[in-house]
C-alpha positions as a Markdown table, in Angstrom:
| # | Residue | x | y | z |
|---|---|---|---|---|
| 1 | Met | 15.3 | 148.4 | 141.9 |
| 2 | Gly | 11.2 | 147.5 | 143.4 |
| 3 | Ser | 9.9 | 148.1 | 146.7 |
| 4 | Ile | 11.1 | 150.6 | 149.1 |
| 5 | Lys | 9.7 | 151.3 | 152.8 |
| 6 | Asp | 8.9 | 154.3 | 154.1 |
| 7 | Arg | 10.0 | 156.2 | 156.7 |
| 8 | Asn | 7.4 | 154.6 | 158.9 |
| 9 | Gly | 8.8 | 150.6 | 157.7 |
| 10 | Arg | 5.7 | 150.6 | 155.5 |
| 11 | Asp | 6.3 | 149.1 | 151.9 |
| 12 | Leu | 6.0 | 151.3 | 149.3 |
| 13 | Thr | 4.6 | 149.4 | 145.7 |
| 14 | Glu | 3.2 | 152.2 | 143.7 |
| 15 | Ala | 5.8 | 153.6 | 141.4 |
| 16 | Glu | 4.6 | 157.4 | 142.5 |
| 17 | Asp | 4.9 | 156.7 | 146.3 |
| 18 | Ile | 9.1 | 154.9 | 145.9 |
| 19 | Lys | 9.7 | 157.8 | 143.8 |
| 20 | Lys | 9.0 | 160.7 | 146.6 |
| 21 | Arg | 10.1 | 158.2 | 149.5 |
| 22 | Trp | 14.4 | 158.4 | 147.7 |
| 23 | Gln | 13.7 | 161.9 | 146.7 |
| 24 | Glu | 13.1 | 162.5 | 150.7 |
| 25 | Tyr | 15.3 | 159.9 | 151.9 |
| 26 | Thr | 18.1 | 161.6 | 149.4 |
| 27 | Glu | 17.2 | 165.4 | 150.3 |
| 28 | Glu | 16.8 | 164.4 | 154.2 |
| 29 | Leu | 20.5 | 163.7 | 153.9 |
| 30 | Tyr | 22.3 | 166.7 | 152.1 |
| 31 | Lys | 20.0 | 168.9 | 154.1 |
| 32 | Lys | 22.0 | 171.9 | 155.4 |
| 33 | Asp | 22.4 | 172.8 | 158.3 |
| 34 | Leu | 20.4 | 176.2 | 158.5 |
| 35 | His | 22.1 | 177.5 | 161.7 |
| 36 | Asp | 25.6 | 177.8 | 160.3 |
| 37 | Pro | 26.7 | 180.9 | 158.9 |
| 38 | Asp | 28.1 | 181.0 | 155.5 |
| 39 | Asn | 32.0 | 182.0 | 156.7 |
| 40 | His | 33.6 | 182.4 | 153.8 |
| 41 | Asp | 33.9 | 186.1 | 152.9 |
| 42 | Gly | 34.9 | 185.8 | 149.1 |
| 43 | Val | 37.8 | 188.3 | 148.6 |
| 44 | Ile | 40.7 | 187.2 | 145.6 |
| 45 | Thr | 43.7 | 188.5 | 147.1 |
| 46 | His | 45.4 | 187.1 | 143.3 |
| 47 | Leu | 43.8 | 185.5 | 140.4 |
| 48 | Glu | 44.9 | 182.2 | 139.5 |
| 49 | Pro | 47.0 | 182.1 | 135.7 |
| 50 | Asp | 44.2 | 181.5 | 133.2 |
| 51 | Ile | 43.3 | 178.3 | 131.2 |
| 52 | Leu | 45.8 | 176.8 | 127.9 |
| 53 | Glu | 43.7 | 175.2 | 125.3 |
| 54 | Cys | 45.9 | 172.4 | 125.7 |
| 55 | Lys | 44.8 | 171.5 | 129.8 |
| 56 | Val | 41.4 | 171.3 | 128.0 |
| 57 | Glu | 42.3 | 168.7 | 125.0 |
| 58 | Trp | 44.3 | 167.2 | 128.1 |
| 59 | Ala | 41.6 | 167.2 | 129.9 |
| 60 | Leu | 39.3 | 165.8 | 127.4 |
| 61 | Gly | 41.1 | 163.0 | 126.6 |
| 62 | Gly | 41.5 | 161.2 | 130.1 |
| 63 | Ile | 37.1 | 161.4 | 129.6 |
| 64 | Thr | 37.4 | 157.3 | 129.1 |
| 65 | Met | 35.1 | 156.0 | 126.1 |
| 66 | Asn | 31.1 | 154.1 | 126.9 |
| 67 | Lys | 31.3 | 156.3 | 130.5 |
| 68 | Ala | 27.3 | 157.3 | 131.5 |
| 69 | Ser | 27.5 | 161.3 | 131.1 |
| 70 | Gly | 24.4 | 162.8 | 133.5 |
| 71 | Asp | 21.6 | 163.2 | 132.8 |
| 72 | Thr | 22.3 | 165.8 | 129.3 |
| 73 | Gly | 23.0 | 162.9 | 127.2 |
| 74 | Ile | 26.2 | 164.1 | 125.8 |
| 75 | Ser | 29.2 | 161.6 | 125.5 |
| 76 | Val | 32.9 | 161.8 | 124.8 |
| 77 | Glu | 32.2 | 159.9 | 121.5 |
| 78 | Leu | 30.9 | 162.9 | 120.2 |
| 79 | Phe | 33.6 | 165.0 | 120.9 |
| 80 | Gln | 36.0 | 162.8 | 119.9 |
| 81 | Ile | 34.0 | 163.3 | 116.6 |
| 82 | Leu | 34.8 | 167.0 | 116.9 |
| 83 | Lys | 37.5 | 167.1 | 118.5 |
| 84 | Asp | 39.5 | 170.8 | 117.7 |
| 85 | Asp | 36.1 | 172.4 | 117.4 |
| 86 | Ala | 34.9 | 171.1 | 120.9 |
| 87 | Val | 37.8 | 171.7 | 122.2 |
| 88 | Lys | 37.6 | 175.4 | 121.5 |
| 89 | Val | 34.3 | 175.6 | 122.5 |
| 90 | Leu | 34.6 | 174.1 | 125.6 |
| 91 | His | 38.6 | 176.1 | 126.4 |
| 92 | Ser | 36.3 | 179.6 | 126.2 |
| 93 | Val | 33.5 | 178.7 | 128.2 |
| 94 | Cys | 36.4 | 177.1 | 131.0 |
| 95 | Gln | 37.7 | 180.7 | 131.2 |
| 96 | Gln | 34.6 | 182.2 | 131.2 |
| 97 | Ile | 34.2 | 179.8 | 134.5 |
| 98 | Trp | 37.8 | 180.6 | 135.9 |
| 99 | Lys | 37.4 | 184.3 | 135.7 |
| 100 | Thr | 34.0 | 184.9 | 136.5 |
| 101 | His | 33.3 | 182.3 | 139.2 |
| 102 | Gln | 30.3 | 181.4 | 138.1 |
| 103 | Trp | 29.4 | 178.1 | 136.7 |
| 104 | Pro | 26.1 | 177.2 | 134.5 |
| 105 | Gln | 23.7 | 175.1 | 136.1 |
| 106 | Asp | 23.7 | 172.0 | 134.3 |
| 107 | Trp | 27.4 | 171.3 | 135.0 |
| 108 | Lys | 25.9 | 171.2 | 138.9 |
| 109 | Arg | 23.1 | 169.3 | 138.7 |
| 110 | Ser | 23.7 | 165.6 | 139.4 |
| 111 | Leu | 22.1 | 162.2 | 138.3 |
| 112 | Phe | 22.4 | 160.0 | 141.7 |
| 113 | Ile | 22.3 | 155.8 | 140.8 |
| 114 | Pro | 21.3 | 154.2 | 144.2 |
| 115 | Ile | 24.0 | 150.6 | 144.6 |
| 116 | Pro | 22.6 | 148.5 | 146.4 |
| 117 | Lys | 24.9 | 147.7 | 149.5 |
| 118 | Lys | 24.4 | 144.5 | 152.0 |
| 119 | Gly | 21.5 | 144.4 | 153.9 |
| 120 | Asn | 17.9 | 145.4 | 152.8 |
| 121 | Ala | 17.1 | 146.5 | 149.5 |
| 122 | Lys | 14.1 | 147.2 | 151.0 |
| 123 | Glu | 16.2 | 149.9 | 153.7 |
| 124 | Gln | 17.6 | 153.0 | 151.2 |
| 125 | Ser | 20.3 | 153.8 | 153.7 |
| 126 | Asn | 22.1 | 149.7 | 152.4 |
| 127 | Tyr | 22.5 | 152.1 | 149.3 |
| 128 | His | 25.1 | 154.3 | 148.4 |
| 129 | Thr | 24.3 | 157.5 | 145.9 |
| 130 | Ile | 26.4 | 157.3 | 143.2 |
| 131 | Ala | 26.6 | 160.5 | 141.3 |
| 132 | Leu | 27.0 | 161.5 | 137.6 |
| 133 | Thr | 27.9 | 164.9 | 135.9 |
| 134 | Ser | 28.3 | 166.2 | 132.8 |
| 135 | Leu | 30.5 | 165.3 | 130.2 |
| 136 | Thr | 31.6 | 169.1 | 130.1 |
| 137 | Ser | 31.5 | 169.6 | 133.4 |
| 138 | Lys | 34.1 | 166.8 | 134.0 |
| 139 | Val | 36.6 | 168.8 | 131.7 |
| 140 | Met | 36.8 | 171.7 | 133.6 |
| 141 | Leu | 36.7 | 169.2 | 137.1 |
| 142 | Lys | 40.4 | 168.1 | 136.1 |
| 143 | Ile | 41.6 | 171.0 | 135.5 |
| 144 | Leu | 40.4 | 172.1 | 138.7 |
| 145 | Arg | 42.2 | 168.6 | 140.4 |
| 146 | Ala | 45.2 | 168.9 | 138.3 |
| 147 | Arg | 45.8 | 172.4 | 140.1 |
| 148 | Leu | 44.7 | 171.3 | 143.8 |
| 149 | Gln | 47.2 | 168.6 | 143.1 |
| 150 | Gln | 50.2 | 170.3 | 144.7 |
| 151 | Tyr | 48.6 | 170.9 | 147.6 |
| 152 | Val | 47.8 | 167.7 | 148.5 |
| 153 | Asn | 51.6 | 166.6 | 147.7 |
| 154 | Tyr | 52.5 | 169.7 | 150.0 |
| 155 | Glu | 50.0 | 169.3 | 152.6 |
| 156 | Leu | 48.9 | 165.8 | 153.4 |
| 157 | Pro | 50.7 | 163.9 | 155.1 |
| 158 | Asp | 52.6 | 160.1 | 153.8 |
| 159 | Val | 50.2 | 158.8 | 155.8 |
| 160 | Gln | 47.5 | 159.7 | 154.4 |
| 161 | Ala | 47.7 | 157.3 | 150.5 |
| 162 | Gly | 44.3 | 157.4 | 149.4 |
| 163 | Phe | 43.6 | 158.4 | 146.1 |
| 164 | Arg | 47.4 | 159.5 | 146.0 |
| 165 | Lys | 49.4 | 158.9 | 142.5 |
| 166 | Gly | 51.4 | 156.4 | 142.7 |
| 167 | Arg | 50.2 | 155.6 | 146.2 |
| 168 | Gly | 47.4 | 152.1 | 147.1 |
| 169 | Ser | 45.8 | 150.1 | 150.0 |
| 170 | Arg | 48.6 | 148.5 | 149.7 |
| 171 | Asp | 51.2 | 150.0 | 150.8 |
| 172 | Gln | 49.4 | 150.4 | 154.1 |
| 173 | Ile | 48.2 | 147.3 | 154.4 |
| 174 | Ala | 52.3 | 146.2 | 153.9 |
| 175 | Asn | 53.4 | 149.0 | 156.3 |
| 176 | Ile | 50.6 | 147.3 | 158.8 |
| 177 | Ser | 52.5 | 144.0 | 157.9 |
| 178 | Trp | 55.9 | 145.7 | 159.0 |
| 179 | Ser | 54.7 | 147.7 | 162.2 |
| 180 | Thr | 53.6 | 144.1 | 163.0 |
| 181 | Glu | 56.5 | 142.2 | 162.7 |
| 182 | Lys | 58.7 | 145.0 | 163.6 |
| 183 | Val | 56.8 | 145.5 | 167.3 |
| 184 | Arg | 57.4 | 141.3 | 167.3 |
| 185 | Glu | 61.0 | 141.4 | 166.7 |
| 186 | Phe | 61.2 | 144.3 | 170.0 |
| 187 | Gln | 58.6 | 141.7 | 171.6 |
| 188 | Lys | 56.2 | 144.7 | 172.3 |
| 189 | Ser | 52.0 | 144.7 | 171.9 |
| 190 | Ile | 50.2 | 146.3 | 169.1 |
| 191 | Tyr | 46.7 | 147.5 | 169.7 |
| 192 | Phe | 44.1 | 148.4 | 166.3 |
| 193 | Gly | 41.9 | 150.1 | 166.5 |
| 194 | Phe | 39.8 | 151.0 | 162.9 |
| 195 | Ile | 37.9 | 153.6 | 162.6 |
| 196 | Asp | 34.3 | 153.7 | 160.3 |
| 197 | Tyr | 32.8 | 156.9 | 159.4 |
| 198 | Ala | 29.2 | 157.0 | 159.2 |
| 199 | Lys | 28.3 | 158.7 | 155.4 |
| 200 | Ala | 31.9 | 160.3 | 155.5 |
| 201 | Phe | 31.5 | 162.4 | 152.2 |
| 202 | Ile | 27.9 | 163.3 | 153.2 |
| 203 | Cys | 28.5 | 164.3 | 156.0 |
| 204 | Met | 31.2 | 167.2 | 155.3 |
| 205 | Asp | 29.8 | 170.8 | 156.0 |
| 206 | His | 30.8 | 173.2 | 152.9 |
| 207 | Asn | 31.7 | 176.6 | 154.9 |
| 208 | Lys | 33.9 | 174.2 | 158.0 |
| 209 | Leu | 36.2 | 172.6 | 154.4 |
| 210 | Trp | 36.1 | 176.4 | 152.7 |
| 211 | Lys | 37.6 | 177.8 | 156.4 |
| 212 | Ile | 40.2 | 174.6 | 155.7 |
| 213 | Leu | 41.0 | 174.4 | 152.4 |
| 214 | Lys | 41.9 | 178.9 | 153.5 |
| 215 | Glu | 43.2 | 177.0 | 156.8 |
| 216 | Met | 45.5 | 175.0 | 154.3 |
| 217 | Gly | 46.9 | 177.4 | 152.3 |
| 218 | Ile | 44.7 | 177.1 | 149.3 |
| 219 | Pro | 44.4 | 180.4 | 147.0 |
| 220 | Asp | 41.2 | 181.7 | 147.2 |
| 221 | His | 41.0 | 182.1 | 143.5 |
| 222 | Leu | 40.5 | 178.0 | 143.8 |
| 223 | Thr | 38.2 | 178.2 | 146.8 |
| 224 | Cys | 36.0 | 181.2 | 145.6 |
| 225 | Leu | 35.8 | 178.8 | 142.3 |
| 226 | Leu | 34.5 | 175.6 | 144.7 |
| 227 | Arg | 32.5 | 177.4 | 146.9 |
| 228 | Asn | 30.1 | 178.8 | 144.0 |
| 229 | Leu | 30.4 | 175.4 | 142.5 |
| 230 | Tyr | 28.6 | 174.3 | 145.7 |
| 231 | Val | 26.2 | 177.0 | 145.9 |
| 232 | Gly | 22.8 | 175.3 | 144.5 |
| 233 | Gln | 23.8 | 172.8 | 143.6 |
| 234 | Glu | 21.0 | 169.9 | 142.6 |
| 235 | Ala | 20.1 | 167.2 | 142.0 |
| 236 | Thr | 17.9 | 164.1 | 141.5 |
| 237 | Val | 17.4 | 160.9 | 141.5 |
| 238 | Arg | 17.0 | 157.7 | 139.2 |
| 239 | Thr | 14.4 | 155.1 | 140.5 |
| 240 | Gly | 13.5 | 151.8 | 138.3 |
| 241 | His | 10.2 | 153.8 | 138.2 |
| 242 | Gly | 11.9 | 157.0 | 136.1 |
| 243 | Thr | 13.5 | 160.1 | 138.3 |
| 244 | Thr | 13.2 | 161.9 | 140.7 |
| 245 | Asp | 12.2 | 166.0 | 141.2 |
| 246 | Trp | 15.5 | 168.0 | 141.5 |
| 247 | Phe | 16.2 | 169.1 | 145.6 |
| 248 | Gln | 18.8 | 171.5 | 146.4 |
| 249 | Ile | 22.3 | 169.7 | 148.3 |
| 250 | Gly | 23.4 | 171.9 | 150.3 |
| 251 | Lys | 25.9 | 169.8 | 152.2 |
| 252 | Gly | 28.0 | 167.0 | 151.4 |
| 253 | Val | 30.8 | 165.9 | 148.8 |
| 254 | Cys | 29.4 | 163.5 | 146.2 |
| 255 | Gln | 30.4 | 159.4 | 145.7 |
| 256 | Gly | 31.1 | 159.7 | 141.5 |
| 257 | Cys | 32.7 | 163.8 | 141.2 |
| 258 | Ile | 36.6 | 163.4 | 141.0 |
| 259 | Leu | 37.1 | 166.1 | 142.8 |
| 260 | Ser | 35.6 | 164.8 | 146.1 |
| 261 | Pro | 38.1 | 162.6 | 147.3 |
| 262 | Cys | 40.6 | 165.7 | 147.3 |
| 263 | Leu | 38.0 | 167.6 | 149.4 |
| 264 | Phe | 37.8 | 164.6 | 151.7 |
| 265 | Asn | 41.3 | 164.2 | 152.1 |
| 266 | Phe | 41.7 | 168.1 | 153.4 |
| 267 | Tyr | 38.9 | 167.5 | 155.5 |
| 268 | Ala | 40.6 | 164.4 | 157.5 |
| 269 | Glu | 43.9 | 165.7 | 157.7 |
| 270 | Ser | 42.3 | 168.3 | 159.4 |
| 271 | Ile | 40.9 | 166.7 | 161.7 |
| 272 | Met | 44.0 | 165.0 | 162.0 |
| 273 | Arg | 45.1 | 168.1 | 163.2 |
| 274 | Asn | 43.3 | 169.6 | 164.9 |
| 275 | Ala | 43.5 | 166.1 | 167.2 |
| 276 | Gly | 47.0 | 166.4 | 167.6 |
| 277 | Leu | 48.4 | 163.1 | 166.4 |
| 278 | Glu | 51.4 | 164.8 | 164.8 |
| 279 | Glu | 52.3 | 165.1 | 167.9 |
| 280 | Ala | 51.2 | 162.4 | 170.3 |
| 281 | Gln | 53.2 | 160.7 | 172.4 |
| 282 | Ala | 51.2 | 157.5 | 171.9 |
| 283 | Gly | 51.9 | 155.4 | 168.5 |
| 284 | Ile | 54.4 | 152.8 | 167.3 |
| 285 | Lys | 58.0 | 153.7 | 167.6 |
| 286 | Ile | 59.9 | 152.4 | 165.1 |
| 287 | Ala | 63.7 | 153.6 | 163.5 |
| 288 | Gly | 64.0 | 156.1 | 165.4 |
| 289 | Arg | 59.7 | 157.9 | 164.3 |
| 290 | Asn | 56.0 | 157.1 | 165.8 |
| 291 | Ile | 53.4 | 156.0 | 163.8 |
| 292 | Asn | 49.8 | 156.1 | 164.6 |
| 293 | Asn | 47.6 | 156.9 | 162.3 |
| 294 | Leu | 47.5 | 155.3 | 159.1 |
| 295 | Arg | 44.8 | 156.7 | 155.8 |
| 296 | Tyr | 43.2 | 155.6 | 152.8 |
| 297 | Ala | 40.4 | 158.3 | 152.3 |
| 298 | Asp | 38.5 | 157.9 | 155.6 |
| 299 | Asp | 39.5 | 154.9 | 155.8 |
| 300 | Thr | 41.4 | 155.7 | 159.2 |
| 301 | Thr | 43.3 | 153.4 | 160.8 |
| 302 | Leu | 45.0 | 154.4 | 164.7 |
| 303 | Met | 48.0 | 152.3 | 166.5 |
| 304 | Ala | 49.8 | 152.3 | 169.4 |
| 305 | Glu | 52.1 | 150.4 | 172.1 |
| 306 | Ser | 48.7 | 149.9 | 175.0 |
| 307 | Glu | 44.4 | 149.7 | 175.6 |
| 308 | Glu | 45.1 | 153.6 | 177.3 |
| 309 | Glu | 47.2 | 154.5 | 173.7 |
| 310 | Leu | 45.1 | 153.9 | 171.5 |
| 311 | Lys | 41.9 | 155.0 | 174.0 |
| 312 | Ser | 43.7 | 158.2 | 174.2 |
| 313 | Leu | 43.9 | 158.7 | 170.3 |
| 314 | Leu | 40.3 | 157.4 | 169.4 |
| 315 | Lys | 39.0 | 160.0 | 172.1 |
| 316 | Lys | 40.8 | 163.3 | 170.1 |
| 317 | Val | 39.6 | 162.0 | 166.6 |
| 318 | Lys | 35.6 | 161.9 | 168.2 |
| 319 | Glu | 35.8 | 164.6 | 169.0 |
| 320 | Glu | 37.5 | 166.8 | 166.5 |
| 321 | Ser | 35.6 | 164.9 | 164.0 |
| 322 | Glu | 32.1 | 165.6 | 165.8 |
| 323 | Lys | 33.2 | 169.0 | 165.8 |
| 324 | Val | 33.3 | 169.3 | 162.0 |
| 325 | Gly | 29.9 | 166.9 | 162.2 |
| 326 | Leu | 31.3 | 163.2 | 161.3 |
| 327 | Lys | 30.4 | 160.9 | 163.3 |
| 328 | Leu | 32.1 | 157.8 | 163.9 |
| 329 | Asn | 29.6 | 155.0 | 163.3 |
| 330 | Ile | 30.7 | 152.9 | 166.3 |
| 331 | Gln | 29.5 | 149.6 | 165.0 |
| 332 | Lys | 31.3 | 148.8 | 162.5 |
| 333 | Met | 34.1 | 149.8 | 163.7 |
| 334 | Lys | 37.0 | 146.9 | 165.0 |
| 335 | Ile | 39.8 | 146.6 | 168.2 |
| 336 | Met | 42.3 | 144.2 | 166.6 |
| 337 | Ala | 45.3 | 143.7 | 169.7 |
| 338 | Ser | 48.6 | 141.6 | 169.7 |
| 339 | Gly | 48.0 | 141.7 | 173.5 |
| 340 | Pro | 45.0 | 141.8 | 176.2 |
| 341 | Ile | 42.8 | 143.7 | 175.9 |
| 342 | Thr | 39.1 | 144.6 | 177.6 |
| 343 | Ser | 35.5 | 145.6 | 176.7 |
| 344 | Trp | 35.6 | 149.5 | 174.6 |
| 345 | Gln | 32.3 | 151.3 | 175.1 |
| 346 | Ile | 31.6 | 154.2 | 173.1 |
| 347 | Asp | 28.5 | 156.8 | 173.6 |
| 348 | Gly | 26.8 | 153.3 | 175.4 |
| 349 | Glu | 28.1 | 150.7 | 172.4 |
| 350 | Thr | 30.5 | 148.7 | 172.8 |
| 351 | Met | 32.9 | 148.2 | 170.1 |
| 352 | Glu | 33.6 | 144.6 | 168.5 |
| 353 | Thr | 37.3 | 142.9 | 169.5 |
| 354 | Val | 38.6 | 140.7 | 166.6 |
| 355 | Thr | 42.0 | 138.9 | 166.3 |
| 356 | Asp | 42.0 | 139.8 | 162.7 |
| 357 | Phe | 40.3 | 141.9 | 159.8 |
| 358 | Ile | 39.9 | 142.1 | 156.2 |
| 359 | Trp | 41.8 | 145.6 | 155.5 |
| 360 | Gly | 41.9 | 144.6 | 151.4 |
| 361 | Val | 43.1 | 140.7 | 152.8 |
| 362 | Pro | 43.5 | 138.9 | 155.8 |
| 363 | Lys | 44.7 | 140.5 | 158.2 |
| 364 | Ser | 45.8 | 138.6 | 161.7 |
| 365 | Leu | 47.8 | 139.4 | 164.2 |
| 366 | Gln | 48.4 | 135.8 | 166.1 |
| 367 | Arg | 51.2 | 134.5 | 165.2 |
């Protein structure tokens, strides 16, 4: 990682300047909205069953060898050597967290690794920030994710295939292909809107997330554990010139944390419910079912039989997304149609109309 630009577009070459700029940029990304009050009352009406020692052993055994271990330097290989003793110690710590809802501060710290995307490598916006957390915290996070899984299976519809066991992007690609063939068979038109969010995971509002989890029926005990995990979170950025100072994380979920995809799926499901997609008449009518969206985590495809219907769906999703802090990245969004379509503008930006779109594999509506 070489030189980068400051906020005014000037090149930075000195090590300390580069570190300070990375901290400044990342801290701004995760800065909390001070006008958004904490709406979680902290009341726990029911305690979830205790963590069993065998679950700690299961979680530890599922952590892959030779993986980066955050800033602590403790590796999974060390726990493999310690075996039963490590399981007993970790079980005691996890049980303490489970009962008190308080996390060790070291477990609330993340090491951010900037990973370059396409574009100018001097612009921080052209990087993903992947979070590395301590190995010991991953054990507790895996157990917590497993407790949340039953609610994921119950609350999320089958149109969401992202980060779900036995599902994947290939399922949604197959669904798009099948839908396309069916509407051709019945000589109908089909319109796709491929939605892209700007920094979706980073822009999630914590207080809105707690409210959504409550609405989804997540037990107060689990929500309290999640809330206390995120309160007081800290991060540092590893650069080619060393790590930055620690700074506070005020919003968002970290890319790289095993809980993040699950929490985002709940967040996105709330958006779609409030947009009324399930009750909407717009969509593709196939085999007695109306399908108007397919999702893979934050990648959402809207589907309709007319341009007007697609515009209506997109407007609803945009409005509900903005209510919870997510913004559409219009420049990266695409429209694909089997029939004639006009140029679209949203907030003064034009959405590109394409004849094919790559979503895992190339897809086209051209015969």
